[in-house]
PDB file of N, CA, C and O in Angstrom:
ATOM      1  N   UNK A   1     -36.779 -19.169   5.675  1.00  0.00           N
ATOM      2  CA  UNK A   1     -35.557 -18.421   5.463  1.00  0.00           C
ATOM      3  C   UNK A   1     -35.312 -18.182   3.971  1.00  0.00           C
ATOM      4  O   UNK A   1     -34.870 -17.109   3.560  1.00  0.00           O
ATOM      5  N   UNK A   2     -35.612 -19.212   3.172  1.00  0.00           N
ATOM      6  CA  UNK A   2     -35.389 -19.098   1.733  1.00  0.00           C
ATOM      7  C   UNK A   2     -36.312 -18.042   1.130  1.00  0.00           C
ATOM      8  O   UNK A   2     -35.893 -17.262   0.275  1.00  0.00           O
ATOM      9  N   UNK A   3     -37.569 -18.018   1.576  1.00  0.00           N
ATOM     10  CA  UNK A   3     -38.510 -17.025   1.044  1.00  0.00           C
ATOM     11  C   UNK A   3     -38.097 -15.612   1.408  1.00  0.00           C
ATOM     12  O   UNK A   3     -38.244 -14.688   0.608  1.00  0.00           O
ATOM     13  N   UNK A   4     -37.574 -15.444   2.627  1.00  0.00           N
ATOM     14  CA  UNK A   4     -37.135 -14.115   3.047  1.00  0.00           C
ATOM     15  C   UNK A   4     -35.963 -13.651   2.192  1.00  0.00           C
ATOM     16  O   UNK A   4     -35.918 -12.496   1.769  1.00  0.00           O
ATOM     17  N   UNK A   5     -35.018 -14.548   1.937  1.00  0.00           N
ATOM     18  CA  UNK A   5     -33.877 -14.185   1.095  1.00  0.00           C
ATOM     19  C   UNK A   5     -34.311 -13.860  -0.334  1.00  0.00           C
ATOM     20  O   UNK A   5     -33.761 -12.959  -0.969  1.00  0.00           O
ATOM     21  N   UNK A   6     -35.293 -14.595  -0.829  1.00  0.00           N
ATOM     22  CA  UNK A   6     -35.766 -14.317  -2.188  1.00  0.00           C
ATOM     23  C   UNK A   6     -36.481 -12.977  -2.255  1.00  0.00           C
ATOM     24  O   UNK A   6     -36.314 -12.229  -3.219  1.00  0.00           O
ATOM     25  N   UNK A   7     -37.277 -12.670  -1.237  1.00  0.00           N
ATOM     26  CA  UNK A   7     -37.952 -11.369  -1.224  1.00  0.00           C
ATOM     27  C   UNK A   7     -36.945 -10.238  -1.078  1.00  0.00           C
ATOM     28  O   UNK A   7     -37.077  -9.201  -1.728  1.00  0.00           O
ATOM     29  N   UNK A   8     -35.939 -10.430  -0.228  1.00  0.00           N
ATOM     30  CA  UNK A   8     -34.907  -9.412  -0.081  1.00  0.00           C
ATOM     31  C   UNK A   8     -34.097  -9.244  -1.366  1.00  0.00           C
ATOM     32  O   UNK A   8     -33.738  -8.124  -1.731  1.00  0.00           O
ATOM     33  N   UNK A   9     -33.813 -10.338  -2.045  1.00  0.00           N
ATOM     34  CA  UNK A   9     -33.079 -10.273  -3.302  1.00  0.00           C
ATOM     35  C   UNK A   9     -33.881  -9.519  -4.358  1.00  0.00           C
ATOM     36  O   UNK A   9     -33.342  -8.670  -5.069  1.00  0.00           O
ATOM     37  N   UNK A  10     -35.169  -9.834  -4.455  1.00  0.00           N
ATOM     38  CA  UNK A  10     -36.026  -9.150  -5.431  1.00  0.00           C
ATOM     39  C   UNK A  10     -36.127  -7.665  -5.103  1.00  0.00           C
ATOM     40  O   UNK A  10     -36.060  -6.819  -5.995  1.00  0.00           O
ATOM     41  N   UNK A  11     -36.291  -7.349  -3.804  1.00  0.00           N
ATOM     42  CA  UNK A  11     -36.400  -5.947  -3.396  1.00  0.00           C
ATOM     43  C   UNK A  11     -35.093  -5.205  -3.639  1.00  0.00           C
ATOM     44  O   UNK A  11     -35.110  -4.051  -4.067  1.00  0.00           O
ATOM     45  N   UNK A  12     -33.960  -5.850  -3.371  1.00  0.00           N
ATOM     46  CA  UNK A  12     -32.669  -5.205  -3.596  1.00  0.00           C
ATOM     47  C   UNK A  12     -32.449  -4.937  -5.081  1.00  0.00           C
ATOM     48  O   UNK A  12     -31.939  -3.881  -5.454  1.00  0.00           O
ATOM     49  N   UNK A  13     -32.830  -5.887  -5.925  1.00  0.00           N
ATOM     50  CA  UNK A  13     -32.696  -5.675  -7.365  1.00  0.00           C
ATOM     51  C   UNK A  13     -33.569  -4.537  -7.862  1.00  0.00           C
ATOM     52  O   UNK A  13     -33.140  -3.729  -8.686  1.00  0.00           O
ATOM     53  N   UNK A  14     -34.791  -4.476  -7.359  1.00  0.00           N
ATOM     54  CA  UNK A  14     -35.698  -3.396  -7.748  1.00  0.00           C
ATOM     55  C   UNK A  14     -35.165  -2.047  -7.285  1.00  0.00           C
ATOM     56  O   UNK A  14     -35.166  -1.080  -8.045  1.00  0.00           O
ATOM     57  N   UNK A  15     -34.712  -1.984  -6.047  1.00  0.00           N
ATOM     58  CA  UNK A  15     -34.181  -0.735  -5.514  1.00  0.00           C
ATOM     59  C   UNK A  15     -32.925  -0.298  -6.273  1.00  0.00           C
ATOM     60  O   UNK A  15     -32.757   0.884  -6.571  1.00  0.00           O
ATOM     61  N   UNK A  16     -32.058  -1.240  -6.578  1.00  0.00           N
ATOM     62  CA  UNK A  16     -30.851  -0.914  -7.331  1.00  0.00           C
ATOM     63  C   UNK A  16     -31.194  -0.373  -8.716  1.00  0.00           C
ATOM     64  O   UNK A  16     -30.575   0.589  -9.172  1.00  0.00           O
ATOM     65  N   UNK A  17     -32.169  -0.974  -9.388  1.00  0.00           N
ATOM     66  CA  UNK A  17     -32.567  -0.483 -10.703  1.00  0.00           C
ATOM     67  C   UNK A  17     -33.185   0.908 -10.622  1.00  0.00           C
ATOM     68  O   UNK A  17     -32.907   1.762 -11.464  1.00  0.00           O
ATOM     69  N   UNK A  18     -34.018   1.136  -9.619  1.00  0.00           N
ATOM     70  CA  UNK A  18     -34.646   2.452  -9.487  1.00  0.00           C
ATOM     71  C   UNK A  18     -33.620   3.540  -9.185  1.00  0.00           C
ATOM     72  O   UNK A  18     -33.658   4.614  -9.785  1.00  0.00           O
ATOM     73  N   UNK A  19     -32.713   3.269  -8.266  1.00  0.00           N
ATOM     74  CA  UNK A  19     -31.703   4.261  -7.908  1.00  0.00           C
ATOM     75  C   UNK A  19     -30.755   4.505  -9.079  1.00  0.00           C
ATOM     76  O   UNK A  19     -30.365   5.645  -9.331  1.00  0.00           O
ATOM     77  N   UNK A  20     -30.385   3.454  -9.790  1.00  0.00           N
ATOM     78  CA  UNK A  20     -29.496   3.619 -10.945  1.00  0.00           C
ATOM     79  C   UNK A  20     -30.171   4.439 -12.041  1.00  0.00           C
ATOM     80  O   UNK A  20     -29.550   5.326 -12.627  1.00  0.00           O
ATOM     81  N   UNK A  21     -31.421   4.150 -12.313  1.00  0.00           N
ATOM     82  CA  UNK A  21     -32.150   4.915 -13.318  1.00  0.00           C
ATOM     83  C   UNK A  21     -32.306   6.379 -12.934  1.00  0.00           C
ATOM     84  O   UNK A  21     -32.145   7.267 -13.771  1.00  0.00           O
ATOM     85  N   UNK A  22     -32.619   6.626 -11.670  1.00  0.00           N
ATOM     86  CA  UNK A  22     -32.758   8.004 -11.193  1.00  0.00           C
ATOM     87  C   UNK A  22     -31.430   8.747 -11.296  1.00  0.00           C
ATOM     88  O   UNK A  22     -31.389   9.891 -11.749  1.00  0.00           O
ATOM     89  N   UNK A  23     -30.345   8.098 -10.875  1.00  0.00           N
ATOM     90  CA  UNK A  23     -29.029   8.735 -10.951  1.00  0.00           C
ATOM     91  C   UNK A  23     -28.632   9.004 -12.399  1.00  0.00           C
ATOM     92  O   UNK A  23     -28.008  10.024 -12.691  1.00  0.00           O
ATOM     93  N   UNK A  24     -28.988   8.094 -13.307  1.00  0.00           N
ATOM     94  CA  UNK A  24     -28.655   8.297 -14.722  1.00  0.00           C
ATOM     95  C   UNK A  24     -29.407   9.497 -15.290  1.00  0.00           C
ATOM     96  O   UNK A  24     -28.844  10.277 -16.057  1.00  0.00           O
ATOM     97  N   UNK A  25     -30.659   9.644 -14.921  1.00  0.00           N
ATOM     98  CA  UNK A  25     -31.441  10.790 -15.412  1.00  0.00           C
ATOM     99  C   UNK A  25     -30.869  12.098 -14.869  1.00  0.00           C
ATOM    100  O   UNK A  25     -30.736  13.073 -15.608  1.00  0.00           O
ATOM    101  N   UNK A  26     -30.533  12.120 -13.587  1.00  0.00           N
ATOM    102  CA  UNK A  26     -29.949  13.327 -13.002  1.00  0.00           C
ATOM    103  C   UNK A  26     -28.596  13.641 -13.650  1.00  0.00           C
ATOM    104  O   UNK A  26     -28.293  14.799 -13.936  1.00  0.00           O
ATOM    105  N   UNK A  27     -27.791  12.606 -13.878  1.00  0.00           N
ATOM    106  CA  UNK A  27     -26.486  12.798 -14.522  1.00  0.00           C
ATOM    107  C   UNK A  27     -26.664  13.356 -15.940  1.00  0.00           C
ATOM    108  O   UNK A  27     -25.974  14.298 -16.332  1.00  0.00           O
ATOM    109  N   UNK A  28     -27.582  12.777 -16.695  1.00  0.00           N
ATOM    110  CA  UNK A  28     -27.802  13.264 -18.066  1.00  0.00           C
ATOM    111  C   UNK A  28     -28.303  14.699 -18.066  1.00  0.00           C
ATOM    112  O   UNK A  28     -27.888  15.508 -18.897  1.00  0.00           O
ATOM    113  N   UNK A  29     -29.191  15.012 -17.139  1.00  0.00           N
ATOM    114  CA  UNK A  29     -29.669  16.392 -17.057  1.00  0.00           C
ATOM    115  C   UNK A  29     -28.508  17.342 -16.765  1.00  0.00           C
ATOM    116  O   UNK A  29     -28.371  18.386 -17.404  1.00  0.00           O
ATOM    117  N   UNK A  30     -27.682  16.971 -15.801  1.00  0.00           N
ATOM    118  CA  UNK A  30     -26.565  17.837 -15.440  1.00  0.00           C
ATOM    119  C   UNK A  30     -25.544  17.977 -16.550  1.00  0.00           C
ATOM    120  O   UNK A  30     -25.017  19.067 -16.773  1.00  0.00           O
ATOM    121  N   UNK A  31     -25.260  16.901 -17.241  1.00  0.00           N
ATOM    122  CA  UNK A  31     -24.220  16.942 -18.281  1.00  0.00           C
ATOM    123  C   UNK A  31     -24.727  17.620 -19.546  1.00  0.00           C
ATOM    124  O   UNK A  31     -24.046  18.481 -20.104  1.00  0.00           O
ATOM    125  N   UNK A  32     -25.901  17.244 -19.998  1.00  0.00           N
ATOM    126  CA  UNK A  32     -26.382  17.760 -21.291  1.00  0.00           C
ATOM    127  C   UNK A  32     -26.969  19.160 -21.150  1.00  0.00           C
ATOM    128  O   UNK A  32     -26.621  20.054 -21.921  1.00  0.00           O
ATOM    129  N   UNK A  33     -27.845  19.357 -20.189  1.00  0.00           N
ATOM    130  CA  UNK A  33     -28.516  20.655 -20.065  1.00  0.00           C
ATOM    131  C   UNK A  33     -27.604  21.686 -19.395  1.00  0.00           C
ATOM    132  O   UNK A  33     -27.451  22.802 -19.892  1.00  0.00           O
ATOM    133  N   UNK A  34     -27.010  21.314 -18.283  1.00  0.00           N
ATOM    134  CA  UNK A  34     -26.234  22.265 -17.500  1.00  0.00           C
ATOM    135  C   UNK A  34     -24.862  22.552 -18.121  1.00  0.00           C
ATOM    136  O   UNK A  34     -24.457  23.710 -18.230  1.00  0.00           O
ATOM    137  N   UNK A  35     -24.150  21.494 -18.526  1.00  0.00           N
ATOM    138  CA  UNK A  35     -22.784  21.675 -19.005  1.00  0.00           C
ATOM    139  C   UNK A  35     -22.679  21.697 -20.531  1.00  0.00           C
ATOM    140  O   UNK A  35     -21.581  21.859 -21.062  1.00  0.00           O
ATOM    141  N   UNK A  36     -23.780  21.541 -21.238  1.00  0.00           N
ATOM    142  CA  UNK A  36     -23.839  21.622 -22.699  1.00  0.00           C
ATOM    143  C   UNK A  36     -22.927  20.611 -23.389  1.00  0.00           C
ATOM    144  O   UNK A  36     -22.258  20.935 -24.370  1.00  0.00           O
ATOM    145  N   UNK A  37     -22.906  19.391 -22.872  1.00  0.00           N
ATOM    146  CA  UNK A  37     -22.113  18.326 -23.495  1.00  0.00           C
ATOM    147  C   UNK A  37     -22.906  17.741 -24.669  1.00  0.00           C
ATOM    148  O   UNK A  37     -24.132  17.848 -24.696  1.00  0.00           O
ATOM    149  N   UNK A  38     -22.224  17.130 -25.632  1.00  0.00           N
ATOM    150  CA  UNK A  38     -22.942  16.487 -26.736  1.00  0.00           C
ATOM    151  C   UNK A  38     -23.829  15.350 -26.206  1.00  0.00           C
ATOM    152  O   UNK A  38     -23.401  14.545 -25.379  1.00  0.00           O
ATOM    153  N   UNK A  39     -25.056  15.304 -26.693  1.00  0.00           N
ATOM    154  CA  UNK A  39     -26.036  14.354 -26.162  1.00  0.00           C
ATOM    155  C   UNK A  39     -25.643  12.904 -26.444  1.00  0.00           C
ATOM    156  O   UNK A  39     -25.782  12.051 -25.568  1.00  0.00           O
ATOM    157  N   UNK A  40     -25.160  12.615 -27.641  1.00  0.00           N
ATOM    158  CA  UNK A  40     -24.825  11.230 -27.998  1.00  0.00           C
ATOM    159  C   UNK A  40     -23.670  10.727 -27.132  1.00  0.00           C
ATOM    160  O   UNK A  40     -23.711   9.600 -26.637  1.00  0.00           O
ATOM    161  N   UNK A  41     -22.658  11.543 -26.949  1.00  0.00           N
ATOM    162  CA  UNK A  41     -21.525  11.140 -26.118  1.00  0.00           C
ATOM    163  C   UNK A  41     -21.961  10.936 -24.668  1.00  0.00           C
ATOM    164  O   UNK A  41     -21.511   9.999 -24.009  1.00  0.00           O
ATOM    165  N   UNK A  42     -22.829  11.803 -24.176  1.00  0.00           N
ATOM    166  CA  UNK A  42     -23.310  11.666 -22.799  1.00  0.00           C
ATOM    167  C   UNK A  42     -24.157  10.409 -22.640  1.00  0.00           C
ATOM    168  O   UNK A  42     -24.066   9.725 -21.621  1.00  0.00           O
ATOM    169  N   UNK A  43     -24.979  10.101 -23.639  1.00  0.00           N
ATOM    170  CA  UNK A  43     -25.796   8.888 -23.580  1.00  0.00           C
ATOM    171  C   UNK A  43     -24.923   7.634 -23.593  1.00  0.00           C
ATOM    172  O   UNK A  43     -25.176   6.693 -22.840  1.00  0.00           O
ATOM    173  N   UNK A  44     -23.910   7.619 -24.436  1.00  0.00           N
ATOM    174  CA  UNK A  44     -23.016   6.459 -24.495  1.00  0.00           C
ATOM    175  C   UNK A  44     -22.249   6.276 -23.185  1.00  0.00           C
ATOM    176  O   UNK A  44     -22.090   5.153 -22.706  1.00  0.00           O
ATOM    177  N   UNK A  45     -21.777   7.374 -22.614  1.00  0.00           N
ATOM    178  CA  UNK A  45     -21.058   7.298 -21.355  1.00  0.00           C
ATOM    179  C   UNK A  45     -21.981   6.842 -20.223  1.00  0.00           C
ATOM    180  O   UNK A  45     -21.587   6.033 -19.383  1.00  0.00           O
ATOM    181  N   UNK A  46     -23.199   7.359 -20.205  1.00  0.00           N
ATOM    182  CA  UNK A  46     -24.171   6.948 -19.188  1.00  0.00           C
ATOM    183  C   UNK A  46     -24.527   5.482 -19.352  1.00  0.00           C
ATOM    184  O   UNK A  46     -24.664   4.764 -18.361  1.00  0.00           O
ATOM    185  N   UNK A  47     -24.675   5.037 -20.559  1.00  0.00           N
ATOM    186  CA  UNK A  47     -24.975   3.634 -20.816  1.00  0.00           C
ATOM    187  C   UNK A  47     -23.845   2.739 -20.329  1.00  0.00           C
ATOM    188  O   UNK A  47     -24.095   1.693 -19.731  1.00  0.00           O
ATOM    189  N   UNK A  48     -22.612   3.139 -20.580  1.00  0.00           N
ATOM    190  CA  UNK A  48     -21.468   2.351 -20.125  1.00  0.00           C
ATOM    191  C   UNK A  48     -21.382   2.304 -18.601  1.00  0.00           C
ATOM    192  O   UNK A  48     -20.944   1.303 -18.034  1.00  0.00           O
ATOM    193  N   UNK A  49     -21.794   3.376 -17.939  1.00  0.00           N
ATOM    194  CA  UNK A  49     -21.734   3.409 -16.473  1.00  0.00           C
ATOM    195  C   UNK A  49     -22.881   2.628 -15.833  1.00  0.00           C
ATOM    196  O   UNK A  49     -22.704   2.035 -14.769  1.00  0.00           O
ATOM    197  N   UNK A  50     -24.038   2.622 -16.459  1.00  0.00           N
ATOM    198  CA  UNK A  50     -25.214   2.036 -15.808  1.00  0.00           C
ATOM    199  C   UNK A  50     -25.469   0.582 -16.185  1.00  0.00           C
ATOM    200  O   UNK A  50     -26.146  -0.125 -15.438  1.00  0.00           O
ATOM    201  N   UNK A  51     -24.957   0.115 -17.303  1.00  0.00           N
ATOM    202  CA  UNK A  51     -25.236  -1.267 -17.701  1.00  0.00           C
ATOM    203  C   UNK A  51     -24.775  -2.306 -16.677  1.00  0.00           C
ATOM    204  O   UNK A  51     -25.520  -3.251 -16.417  1.00  0.00           O
ATOM    205  N   UNK A  52     -23.585  -2.178 -16.085  1.00  0.00           N
ATOM    206  CA  UNK A  52     -23.221  -3.176 -15.064  1.00  0.00           C
ATOM    207  C   UNK A  52     -24.164  -3.169 -13.863  1.00  0.00           C
ATOM    208  O   UNK A  52     -24.496  -4.227 -13.328  1.00  0.00           O
ATOM    209  N   UNK A  53     -24.593  -1.989 -13.441  1.00  0.00           N
ATOM    210  CA  UNK A  53     -25.512  -1.911 -12.300  1.00  0.00           C
ATOM    211  C   UNK A  53     -26.889  -2.463 -12.649  1.00  0.00           C
ATOM    212  O   UNK A  53     -27.507  -3.154 -11.839  1.00  0.00           O
ATOM    213  N   UNK A  54     -27.374  -2.159 -13.857  1.00  0.00           N
ATOM    214  CA  UNK A  54     -28.655  -2.730 -14.286  1.00  0.00           C
ATOM    215  C   UNK A  54     -28.547  -4.247 -14.414  1.00  0.00           C
ATOM    216  O   UNK A  54     -29.511  -4.962 -14.137  1.00  0.00           O
ATOM    217  N   UNK A  55     -27.393  -4.739 -14.829  1.00  0.00           N
ATOM    218  CA  UNK A  55     -27.185  -6.186 -14.922  1.00  0.00           C
ATOM    219  C   UNK A  55     -27.229  -6.853 -13.557  1.00  0.00           C
ATOM    220  O   UNK A  55     -27.844  -7.907 -13.399  1.00  0.00           O
ATOM    221  N   UNK A  56     -26.581  -6.245 -12.569  1.00  0.00           N
ATOM    222  CA  UNK A  56     -26.615  -6.794 -11.213  1.00  0.00           C
ATOM    223  C   UNK A  56     -28.044  -6.760 -10.667  1.00  0.00           C
ATOM    224  O   UNK A  56     -28.487  -7.717 -10.032  1.00  0.00           O
ATOM    225  N   UNK A  57     -28.754  -5.678 -10.907  1.00  0.00           N
ATOM    226  CA  UNK A  57     -30.152  -5.592 -10.481  1.00  0.00           C
ATOM    227  C   UNK A  57     -31.020  -6.639 -11.149  1.00  0.00           C
ATOM    228  O   UNK A  57     -31.912  -7.207 -10.518  1.00  0.00           O
ATOM    229  N   UNK A  58     -30.764  -6.899 -12.428  1.00  0.00           N
ATOM    230  CA  UNK A  58     -31.533  -7.914 -13.144  1.00  0.00           C
ATOM    231  C   UNK A  58     -31.276  -9.296 -12.555  1.00  0.00           C
ATOM    232  O   UNK A  58     -32.207 -10.081 -12.380  1.00  0.00           O
ATOM    233  N   UNK A  59     -30.005  -9.595 -12.248  1.00  0.00           N
ATOM    234  CA  UNK A  59     -29.668 -10.891 -11.652  1.00  0.00           C
ATOM    235  C   UNK A  59     -30.334 -11.044 -10.292  1.00  0.00           C
ATOM    236  O   UNK A  59     -30.872 -12.108  -9.985  1.00  0.00           O
ATOM    237  N   UNK A  60     -30.307 -10.007  -9.482  1.00  0.00           N
ATOM    238  CA  UNK A  60     -30.955 -10.073  -8.168  1.00  0.00           C
ATOM    239  C   UNK A  60     -32.462 -10.305  -8.298  1.00  0.00           C
ATOM    240  O   UNK A  60     -33.045 -11.092  -7.553  1.00  0.00           O
ATOM    241  N   UNK A  61     -33.079  -9.615  -9.245  1.00  0.00           N
ATOM    242  CA  UNK A  61     -34.523  -9.809  -9.435  1.00  0.00           C
ATOM    243  C   UNK A  61     -34.838 -11.217  -9.940  1.00  0.00           C
ATOM    244  O   UNK A  61     -35.842 -11.806  -9.539  1.00  0.00           O
ATOM    245  N   UNK A  62     -33.991 -11.759 -10.812  1.00  0.00           N
ATOM    246  CA  UNK A  62     -34.206 -13.131 -11.299  1.00  0.00           C
ATOM    247  C   UNK A  62     -34.050 -14.141 -10.171  1.00  0.00           C
ATOM    248  O   UNK A  62     -34.807 -15.109 -10.099  1.00  0.00           O
ATOM    249  N   UNK A  63     -33.077 -13.927  -9.289  1.00  0.00           N
ATOM    250  CA  UNK A  63     -32.910 -14.818  -8.142  1.00  0.00           C
ATOM    251  C   UNK A  63     -34.129 -14.757  -7.225  1.00  0.00           C
ATOM    252  O   UNK A  63     -34.562 -15.777  -6.688  1.00  0.00           O
ATOM    253  N   UNK A  64     -34.669 -13.574  -7.050  1.00  0.00           N
ATOM    254  CA  UNK A  64     -35.846 -13.423  -6.212  1.00  0.00           C
ATOM    255  C   UNK A  64     -37.096 -14.001  -6.828  1.00  0.00           C
ATOM    256  O   UNK A  64     -37.996 -14.437  -6.110  1.00  0.00           O
ATOM    257  N   UNK A  65     -37.170 -14.012  -8.151  1.00  0.00           N
ATOM    258  CA  UNK A  65     -38.357 -14.533  -8.828  1.00  0.00           C
ATOM    259  C   UNK A  65     -38.302 -16.022  -9.081  1.00  0.00           C
ATOM    260  O   UNK A  65     -39.326 -16.619  -9.413  1.00  0.00           O
ATOM    261  N   UNK A  66     -37.156 -16.639  -8.938  1.00  0.00           N
ATOM    262  CA  UNK A  66     -37.011 -18.040  -9.318  1.00  0.00           C
ATOM    263  C   UNK A  66     -37.920 -18.949  -8.506  1.00  0.00           C
ATOM    264  O   UNK A  66     -38.444 -19.921  -9.050  1.00  0.00           O
ATOM    265  N   UNK A  67     -38.122 -18.672  -7.246  1.00  0.00           N
ATOM    266  CA  UNK A  67     -38.985 -19.530  -6.423  1.00  0.00           C
ATOM    267  C   UNK A  67     -40.455 -19.272  -6.698  1.00  0.00           C
ATOM    268  O   UNK A  67     -41.281 -20.172  -6.546  1.00  0.00           O
ATOM    269  N   UNK A  68     -40.789 -18.065  -7.097  1.00  0.00           N
ATOM    270  CA  UNK A  68     -42.195 -17.753  -7.359  1.00  0.00           C
ATOM    271  C   UNK A  68     -42.719 -18.489  -8.578  1.00  0.00           C
ATOM    272  O   UNK A  68     -43.931 -18.652  -8.716  1.00  0.00           O
ATOM    273  N   UNK A  69     -41.844 -18.940  -9.467  1.00  0.00           N
ATOM    274  CA  UNK A  69     -42.304 -19.664 -10.648  1.00  0.00           C
ATOM    275  C   UNK A  69     -42.715 -21.086 -10.282  1.00  0.00           C
ATOM    276  O   UNK A  69     -43.504 -21.707 -10.995  1.00  0.00           O
ATOM    277  N   UNK A  70     -42.187 -21.603  -9.181  1.00  0.00           N
ATOM    278  CA  UNK A  70     -42.554 -22.950  -8.756  1.00  0.00           C
ATOM    279  C   UNK A  70     -43.954 -22.975  -8.158  1.00  0.00           C
ATOM    280  O   UNK A  70     -44.659 -23.979  -8.264  1.00  0.00           O
ATOM    281  N   UNK A  71     -44.351 -21.896  -7.543  1.00  0.00           N
ATOM    282  CA  UNK A  71     -45.688 -21.828  -6.968  1.00  0.00           C
ATOM    283  C   UNK A  71     -46.610 -21.125  -7.953  1.00  0.00           C
ATOM    284  O   UNK A  71     -46.180 -20.280  -8.739  1.00  0.00           O
ATOM    285  N   UNK A  72     -47.870 -21.487  -7.895  1.00  0.00           N
ATOM    286  CA  UNK A  72     -48.837 -20.876  -8.800  1.00  0.00           C
ATOM    287  C   UNK A  72     -49.104 -19.440  -8.352  1.00  0.00           C
ATOM    288  O   UNK A  72     -49.373 -19.213  -7.173  1.00  0.00           O
ATOM    289  N   UNK A  73     -49.038 -18.472  -9.256  1.00  0.00           N
ATOM    290  CA  UNK A  73     -49.291 -17.089  -8.853  1.00  0.00           C
ATOM    291  C   UNK A  73     -50.739 -16.892  -8.413  1.00  0.00           C
ATOM    292  O   UNK A  73     -51.661 -17.446  -9.012  1.00  0.00           O
ATOM    293  N   UNK A  74     -50.925 -16.113  -7.380  1.00  0.00           N
ATOM    294  CA  UNK A  74     -52.253 -15.840  -6.854  1.00  0.00           C
ATOM    295  C   UNK A  74     -52.781 -14.546  -7.465  1.00  0.00           C
ATOM    296  O   UNK A  74     -52.024 -13.588  -7.617  1.00  0.00           O
ATOM    297  N   UNK A  75     -54.071 -14.499  -7.818  1.00  0.00           N
ATOM    298  CA  UNK A  75     -54.619 -13.253  -8.363  1.00  0.00           C
ATOM    299  C   UNK A  75     -54.717 -12.195  -7.268  1.00  0.00           C
ATOM    300  O   UNK A  75     -54.865 -12.524  -6.091  1.00  0.00           O
ATOM    301  N   UNK A  76     -54.635 -10.935  -7.657  1.00  0.00           N
ATOM    302  CA  UNK A  76     -54.701  -9.853  -6.694  1.00  0.00           C
ATOM    303  C   UNK A  76     -56.142  -9.534  -6.319  1.00  0.00           C
ATOM    304  O   UNK A  76     -56.383  -8.839  -5.332  1.00  0.00           O
ATOM    305  N   UNK A  77     -57.090 -10.026  -7.084  1.00  0.00           N
ATOM    306  CA  UNK A  77     -58.510  -9.776  -6.795  1.00  0.00           C
ATOM    307  C   UNK A  77     -59.114 -11.040  -6.184  1.00  0.00           C
ATOM    308  O   UNK A  77     -58.607 -12.135  -6.427  1.00  0.00           O
ATOM    309  N   UNK A  78     -60.180 -10.917  -5.400  1.00  0.00           N
ATOM    310  CA  UNK A  78     -60.803 -12.103  -4.807  1.00  0.00           C
ATOM    311  C   UNK A  78     -61.505 -12.927  -5.879  1.00  0.00           C
ATOM    312  O   UNK A  78     -62.083 -12.366  -6.809  1.00  0.00           O
ATOM    313  N   UNK A  79     -61.462 -14.249  -5.761  1.00  0.00           N
ATOM    314  CA  UNK A  79     -62.130 -15.095  -6.761  1.00  0.00           C
ATOM    315  C   UNK A  79     -63.650 -14.887  -6.708  1.00  0.00           C
ATOM    316  O   UNK A  79     -64.242 -14.709  -5.643  1.00  0.00           O
ATOM    317  N   UNK A  80     -64.249 -14.917  -7.892  1.00  0.00           N
ATOM    318  CA  UNK A  80     -65.691 -14.736  -7.981  1.00  0.00           C
ATOM    319  C   UNK A  80     -66.355 -16.092  -8.153  1.00  0.00           C
ATOM    320  O   UNK A  80     -65.851 -16.960  -8.866  1.00  0.00           O
ATOM    321  N   UNK A  81     -67.487 -16.262  -7.495  1.00  0.00           N
ATOM    322  CA  UNK A  81     -68.246 -17.507  -7.633  1.00  0.00           C
ATOM    323  C   UNK A  81     -69.037 -17.485  -8.915  1.00  0.00           C
ATOM    324  O   UNK A  81     -69.822 -16.568  -9.154  1.00  0.00           O
ATOM    325  N   UNK A  82     -68.834 -18.489  -9.740  1.00  0.00           N
ATOM    326  CA  UNK A  82     -69.589 -18.601 -10.994  1.00  0.00           C
ATOM    327  C   UNK A  82     -70.667 -19.648 -10.792  1.00  0.00           C
ATOM    328  O   UNK A  82     -70.393 -20.844 -10.697  1.00  0.00           O
ATOM    329  N   UNK A  83     -71.882 -19.174 -10.730  1.00  0.00           N
ATOM    330  CA  UNK A  83     -73.008 -20.094 -10.524  1.00  0.00           C
ATOM    331  C   UNK A  83     -73.943 -20.102 -11.695  1.00  0.00           C
ATOM    332  O   UNK A  83     -74.942 -20.821 -11.684  1.00  0.00           O
TER     333      UNK A  83
END
């Protein structure tokens, strides 16, 4: 049960970060390119809107990764025999 919650927490954090980043890019495109707003003001406003969401995503990912540090990470490739 604990492993499932950690995997779900890590996945939720990753998904939240991806969706937040995508929404920020779309928002910046719409505000700066479409509506001709000043770029610096739009960047600051976008940063203020997205930092709390990125923070929550970071916390979720850290919670999901905390158990993986206790176990030794497995390589993604098969071990080779050294003879």
